[in-house]
C-alpha positions in Angstrom: 0.6 -0.3 0.3 1.6 3.2 -1.0 1.1 5.9 1.5 -1.6 8.1 -0.8 -3.6 4.8 -0.1 -2.9 4.4 3.2 -3.3 8.7 3.7 -7.0 7.9 1.5 -7.9 5.3 3.7 -7.4 7.0 6.9 -9.3 10.0 5.5 -11.9 7.0 5.0 -11.7 6.4 8.4 -11.8 9.7 10.0 -15.0 10.6 7.6 -16.6 7.0 8.4 -16.0 7.9 12.5 -17.5 11.6 11.8 -20.5 10.4 10.6 -20.7 7.4 12.9 -20.7 10.6 15.9 -23.0 13.4 13.6 -25.8 10.7 13.8 -24.9 9.7 17.5 -25.5 13.4 18.3 -28.2 13.7 16.4 -29.8 10.9 17.5 -28.9 12.3 21.2 -30.3 15.8 20.1 -33.9 13.9 19.4 -34.3 12.8 22.9 -33.0 15.9 24.3 -35.5 17.6 22.4 -38.4 15.1 23.0 -37.4 15.4 27.0 -38.3 18.7 27.0 -41.0 18.5 25.2 -42.3 16.3 28.2 -40.9 18.3 30.4 -42.4 21.2 29.8 -46.1 19.2 29.4 -45.7 18.1 32.8 -44.9 22.1 34.1 -47.5 23.3 32.0 -49.6 20.4 33.7 -48.4 21.2 37.1 -48.8 24.4 37.4 -52.1 24.7 36.1 -53.0 22.2 38.5 -51.6 23.9 40.9 -53.4 27.2 40.2 -57.3 24.5 40.7 -56.1 23.7 44.1 -54.8 27.0 45.0 -58.7 28.3 43.6 -60.7 25.8 45.8 -58.6 26.0 48.5 -59.5 30.1 48.9 -62.9 28.8 47.5 -62.8 26.9 50.5 -61.2 29.1 53.2 -63.9 31.7 52.1 -66.7 30.1 52.6 -65.4 28.5 55.7 -64.4 32.1 57.1 -67.8 33.1 56.2 -69.1 30.5 58.4 -67.2 31.1 61.4 -68.0 34.3 60.9 -71.9 34.6 60.6 -71.8 31.4 63.5 -69.7 34.6 66.1 -72.1 37.2 64.4 -75.2 35.1 65.7 -73.6 34.0 68.8 -72.9 37.5 69.9 -76.1 39.2 68.8 -78.6 36.0 71.1 -76.0 36.8 74.3 -76.4 40.9 73.3 -80.3 39.5 72.8 -80.4 38.0 76.2 -78.2 40.3 78.2 -80.7 43.3 76.6 -83.2 41.7 78.2 -82.1 41.1 81.8 -80.8 44.6 81.8 -84.4 45.8 81.2 -85.6 43.3 84.0 -83.5 44.8 86.9 -85.3 47.7 86.7 -85.5 49.2 90.7 -87.2 51.8 91.7 -83.7 53.8 92.4 -83.1 52.9 88.8 -86.4 54.7 87.6 -86.0 57.4 89.9 -82.6 58.4 88.7 -83.6 57.4 85.1 -86.4 60.4 85.6 -84.3 62.6 87.6 -81.9 62.5 84.5 -84.1 63.0 81.6 -85.9 65.9 84.2 -82.7 67.6 84.3 -82.5 68.0 81.1 -86.3 70.4 80.6 
């Protein structure tokens, strides 16, 4: 084999190696691209799910707070009503005299 043939043979081997490597690079690129698309889809779905779950949690918390506030308000009204009945029932003669005196001072 002449040196020119050896040189051409070496160039062919280098070219074949380059083609194999380029093929492997292209295949790896394709896999990474597909994985990236899958990951992007997963992230998008996760964000949508998290947003939906968050909105449901806010609605639930708001409703629970509203019910709790309503129950507390109702209890306060009931307590005030009961106390007002007790207070009005405790008016005795000295208290009536004091109220009348206070009203007559104004006149």
